[in-house]
C-alpha positions in Angstrom: -46.8 -141.9 135.8 -45.4 -144.8 137.8 -47.9 -146.2 140.3 -50.9 -144.8 138.5 -53.7 -147.3 138.3 -55.3 -147.8 134.9 -59.0 -148.4 135.1 -61.3 -150.1 132.7 -62.6 -146.7 131.6 -59.1 -145.5 130.8 -58.5 -148.7 128.8 -61.7 -148.2 126.8 -60.9 -144.6 126.1 -57.4 -145.5 125.0 -58.8 -148.1 122.6 -61.3 -145.7 121.1 -58.5 -143.1 120.5 -56.2 -145.6 118.8 -59.1 -146.8 116.7 -59.8 -143.2 115.6 -56.1 -142.6 115.0 -55.9 -145.5 112.6 -59.1 -144.5 110.8 -58.2 -140.9 110.4 -54.4 -141.0 110.0 -53.4 -144.5 109.0 -55.8 -145.8 106.4 -54.9 -149.0 104.5 -52.8 -148.2 101.5 -53.6 -150.2 98.3 -50.4 -150.3 96.2 -48.7 -152.4 93.6 -45.4 -154.1 94.5 -44.1 -153.7 91.0 -44.7 -149.9 91.0 -43.1 -149.5 94.4 -39.8 -151.3 93.5 -37.8 -148.3 92.4 -38.6 -146.4 95.6 -38.3 -149.3 98.1 -35.9 -151.7 96.4 -33.7 -149.2 94.5 -34.5 -150.5 91.0 -37.4 -151.9 89.0 -36.1 -155.4 89.2 -37.7 -156.9 86.1 -36.1 -159.4 83.7 -39.1 -161.2 82.2 -37.6 -161.0 78.8 -34.7 -162.8 77.1 -33.9 -160.0 74.7 -34.5 -156.7 76.4 -31.4 -154.6 77.0 -29.3 -156.3 79.8 -28.8 -153.9 82.7 -27.7 -156.1 85.7 -26.1 -159.5 85.5 -25.1 -162.2 88.1 -21.8 -164.0 87.8 -19.9 -166.4 90.1 -16.1 -166.1 90.4 -14.5 -169.6 90.5 -13.0 -170.3 93.8 -11.5 -172.9 96.1 -14.2 -175.4 95.2 -12.3 -176.0 92.0 -9.3 -177.3 94.0 -11.4 -180.1 95.3 -11.9 -181.7 91.9 -10.3 -185.1 91.9 -10.7 -185.6 95.6 -13.4 -188.0 97.0 -16.8 -186.4 96.5 -18.7 -185.5 99.7 -21.7 -187.3 98.3 -22.3 -190.9 97.3 -20.8 -192.9 95.8 -17.8 -190.9 97.1 -15.7 -191.3 94.0 -12.6 -189.2 93.0 -12.9 -189.3 89.2 -13.5 -186.3 87.0 -16.8 -187.8 86.0 -17.9 -187.8 89.6 -17.4 -184.1 89.7 -19.0 -183.7 86.3 -15.9 -182.2 84.9 -14.2 -182.9 81.6 -10.7 -181.9 82.7 -8.8 -181.0 85.9 -9.6 -177.3 86.4 -6.9 -174.7 86.3 -8.2 -172.2 88.8 -6.0 -169.3 87.7 -7.2 -169.8 84.1 -10.8 -169.9 85.2 -10.5 -166.8 87.2 -8.9 -165.0 84.3 -11.8 -166.1 82.1 -14.3 -165.0 84.7 -12.7 -161.5 84.6 -12.8 -161.5 80.8 -16.5 -162.0 81.0 -17.1 -159.5 83.8 -14.9 -156.8 82.1 -16.7 -157.3 78.8 -20.1 -157.0 80.3 -19.1 -153.9 82.2 -17.7 -152.4 79.0 -21.1 -152.9 77.5 -22.7 -150.9 80.3 -23.9 -153.9 82.4 -23.8 -153.8 86.2 -22.2 -157.0 87.4 -23.0 -158.6 90.8 -20.7 -161.4 91.9 -22.4 -164.2 93.9 -21.1 -165.0 97.3 -18.6 -167.9 97.5 -19.5 -171.5 98.3 -20.0 -171.6 102.1 -19.2 -175.3 102.6 -16.1 -176.7 104.3 -14.5 -177.9 102.1 -16.3 -176.1 99.2 -17.6 -178.3 96.4 -20.1 -176.4 94.3 -18.0 -176.6 91.1 -20.9 -175.7 88.8 -21.7 -172.4 90.6 -20.3 -170.6 87.6 -23.7 -171.3 85.9 -25.7 -168.6 87.6 -28.6 -168.8 85.1 -29.5 -172.2 86.4 -30.3 -171.4 90.1 -32.4 -168.3 89.9 -34.9 -167.1 87.3 -37.0 -163.9 86.9 -40.7 -164.0 87.6 -42.7 -161.1 86.2 -40.8 -159.0 88.7 -38.2 -160.1 91.3 -36.5 -163.5 91.2 -37.4 -167.1 92.1 -34.8 -169.3 93.8 -34.8 -172.6 91.9 -34.0 -176.0 93.4 -31.2 -178.1 91.7 -31.5 -181.7 90.9 -28.3 -183.4 92.0 -25.7 -183.5 94.7 -23.0 -181.5 93.0 -25.4 -178.5 92.7 -27.3 -178.9 96.0 -27.0 -175.8 98.2 -26.2 -173.2 95.5 -29.6 -171.8 96.4 -28.2 -170.4 99.7 -25.4 -168.1 98.5 -27.6 -167.1 95.6 -30.4 -166.1 97.9 -28.0 -164.2 100.2 -26.4 -162.4 97.2 -29.8 -161.2 95.9 -30.9 -160.1 99.4 -27.7 -158.2 100.0 -28.2 -156.3 96.8 -31.9 -155.4 97.5 -33.2 -157.7 94.8 -36.6 -159.1 95.8 -36.8 -162.8 96.1 -40.5 -163.4 95.3 -40.5 -167.2 95.6 -38.6 -170.4 96.1 -39.1 -173.9 94.9 -39.7 -176.2 97.9 -41.0 -179.7 98.8 -39.9 -182.3 96.2 -40.0 -179.7 93.5 -37.0 -179.4 91.1 -36.5 -176.8 88.4 -33.4 -175.4 86.7 -32.8 -172.4 84.5 -32.0 -174.5 81.5 -35.6 -175.8 81.5 -37.5 -172.5 81.4 -37.5 -169.1 79.8 -39.5 -166.1 78.6 -40.6 -165.8 75.0 -41.9 -162.3 75.7 -43.5 -160.6 78.7 -46.8 -162.5 78.2 -45.5 -165.9 77.1 -43.3 -168.3 79.1 -42.0 -171.8 78.4 -41.3 -174.5 81.0 -39.9 -177.8 79.9 -39.8 -181.0 82.0 -36.4 -182.5 81.0 -35.6 -186.0 80.1 -35.0 -188.3 83.1 -31.3 -188.5 83.9 -31.6 -192.0 85.2 -33.1 -195.1 83.6 -36.5 -194.6 85.2 -40.0 -193.5 84.3 -40.7 -192.2 87.8 -41.7 -188.5 87.3 -40.1 -187.4 90.6 -36.7 -188.6 89.6 -35.8 -186.1 87.0 -33.5 -183.2 86.4 -36.6 -181.0 86.7 -40.1 -182.3 87.6 -43.7 -181.3 87.3 -43.9 -180.3 91.0 -41.1 -177.7 90.6 -42.4 -176.3 87.3 -45.9 -176.0 88.6 -44.6 -174.0 91.6 -42.8 -171.7 89.2 -45.8 -171.3 87.0 -48.0 -170.4 90.1 -45.6 -167.7 91.2 -45.6 -166.1 87.8 -49.4 -166.4 87.5 -49.9 -164.8 90.9 -48.0 -161.7 89.6 -49.7 -161.6 86.2 -52.6 -164.0 85.5 -52.4 -163.0 81.8 -49.0 -164.7 81.2 -49.5 -167.8 79.1 -47.2 -170.5 80.4 -46.8 -173.7 78.4 -45.3 -176.7 80.3 -43.7 -179.0 77.7 -43.0 -182.7 78.4 -39.5 -183.9 78.2 -40.2 -187.6 78.3 -38.2 -189.5 75.7 -36.0 -186.7 74.3 -35.8 -183.0 74.8 -36.2 -180.5 72.1 -33.9 -177.9 73.6 -34.8 -174.5 75.0 -35.7 -171.9 72.4 -34.9 -168.9 74.7 -31.3 -170.0 74.5 -31.4 -169.5 70.8 -33.2 -166.1 70.7 -31.6 -163.0 69.1 -34.5 -160.5 69.1 -38.2 -160.2 70.0 -40.0 -163.3 68.7 -36.9 -164.3 66.7 -34.6 -167.3 67.2 -31.9 -169.2 65.4 -33.3 -172.6 64.4 -35.6 -174.7 62.2 -39.2 -175.3 63.0 -38.9 -179.0 62.6 -36.5 -179.2 65.5 -39.3 -178.5 67.9 -42.6 -179.9 69.0 -45.1 -179.0 66.2 -47.8 -177.9 68.7 -45.3 -175.6 70.4 -44.3 -174.1 67.0 -48.0 -173.6 66.1 -48.5 -171.7 69.4 -45.5 -169.5 68.8 -46.4 -168.7 65.2 -50.1 -168.1 65.7 -49.9 -166.0 68.9 -46.4 -164.4 68.6 -45.8 -164.4 64.8 -42.5 -166.1 65.5 -39.6 -165.8 63.1 -37.2 -168.8 62.8 -33.9 -167.9 61.2 -32.5 -171.1 59.6 -28.7 -171.5 60.1 -26.5 -172.9 57.3 -26.0 -176.6 57.6 -22.3 -176.4 58.5 -23.3 -174.6 61.7 -26.0 -177.1 62.8 -25.0 -179.3 65.7 -26.4 -182.7 66.9 -26.4 -182.5 70.7 -26.4 -185.3 73.2 -29.9 -186.6 74.1 -30.9 -186.6 70.5 -31.8 -183.0 69.7 -30.5 -180.6 67.1 -29.6 -177.0 67.4 -27.9 -174.2 65.6 -24.9 -172.0 66.6 -24.9 -170.8 70.2 -26.3 -167.3 70.4 -24.8 -166.7 73.8 -26.3 -163.8 75.8 -28.5 -161.2 74.2 -27.1 -157.8 75.3 -29.9 -156.0 73.6 -32.1 -156.8 70.6 -29.9 -157.9 67.7 -26.7 -157.7 69.8 -25.1 -160.9 71.1 -22.3 -161.7 73.6 -20.7 -165.0 72.5 -17.5 -166.9 73.0 -14.6 -166.4 70.6 -14.4 -170.2 69.9 -16.7 -170.2 66.8 -15.5 -167.5 64.3 -17.6 -169.1 61.5 -20.8 -168.6 63.6 -19.8 -165.0 64.3 -19.3 -164.2 60.6 -22.7 -165.7 59.8 -24.4 -163.8 62.6 -22.9 -160.6 61.3 -23.8 -161.4 57.7 -27.5 -161.5 58.6 -27.3 -158.2 60.5 -26.6 -159.2 64.1 -23.9 -157.4 66.1 -21.6 -159.7 68.0 -19.3 -159.1 71.0 -16.8 -162.0 71.5 -15.1 -163.0 74.7 -12.6 -165.7 75.7 -14.1 -167.9 78.4 -13.2 -171.3 77.1 -12.4 -172.9 80.5 -15.9 -172.0 81.7 -17.9 -173.4 78.7 -18.3 -176.4 76.4 -16.4 -178.4 75.2 -13.9 -178.0 78.1 -16.7 -177.6 80.7 -20.3 -178.6 80.7 -22.3 -175.4 80.2 -22.6 -172.4 77.9 -21.9 -168.7 78.2 -25.7 -168.2 78.5 -25.6 -170.5 81.6 -22.8 -168.3 83.1 -24.8 -165.0 83.0 -27.8 -164.6 85.3 -30.1 -161.9 84.0 -31.2 -159.8 87.0 -32.5 -156.6 85.3 -33.5 -156.0 81.7 -35.3 -153.2 79.8 -38.7 -154.0 78.2 -38.6 -155.6 74.8 -39.1 -153.5 71.6 -42.6 -153.6 70.2 -41.4 -155.0 66.9 -38.3 -157.1 66.1 -35.7 -155.9 63.5 -35.5 -157.7 60.1 -32.6 -160.0 59.4 -31.4 -161.4 56.1 
């Protein structure tokens, strides 16, 4: 009641009653974040697998940022060339939007929920590589980690990505900070207990470890986030000095199964994969083997694994599709040529961010 004087005895009695209330009615609840996700976050947001059935994907619809290509870049050296925008041709926005919807519609026809990332917030917009959603966020054991991009054309993609995940109740469980850099093309899950992080070859003529597409500081942060969630995950950080060996998760088709030859990769990495995961390398025919830039070799692009043994690929490589099908893989093709190599700089795998996947099967299928 207004004007009532509170004495020291009243305060002491109130404190004792609150203490008893907490002890009797509000004990500390020991719970597991992962177990609570379906109730509190709407879904069990796990995608710590490259091949488990894809349930939710992240895409970016090309927007007005594409109209800036050819203008002077907002970053040094302020050039107006296609190379300065890291583009191979002048973008046709209408065509790119059409191909975006081809990808979105195909995923949805396969039962995948598609979330579209928020547009570039800059004025004028400039994030012309935002179409590659896999690069800027990666799954930890549960939830997602916002990565940190290495160069000016991709700086700032973290912000609309973070906002999109938050808006859709997808837990962001970490973020690369400080001078750390890491991108999706440098890391991946072999299975739920084995992860691979590669430090890529320096993009400039330097041996300084901080000046790299992705550096040790960023990869160590990502490893620490994963380890804090599951200390049993075995994470191997591979050096990229000199030349890169490519990213095996980009070539997977089923549990512990990828398209490629053992000799394409670091022998110690292969020994680990075979001894601990009984890895199966399916060798592609020679006419489908490609020599990539930066001196590494790889087989046909396996695209996005929709579920074990089922791939979403572009319709640009019919010979690869026929071979995939000949060894027992199912292939869904889509026309997205303006979004991917050789007309653009990334792959269909780069375009699709995996937000939610089912657990992997216990055993892979057998392929011819």
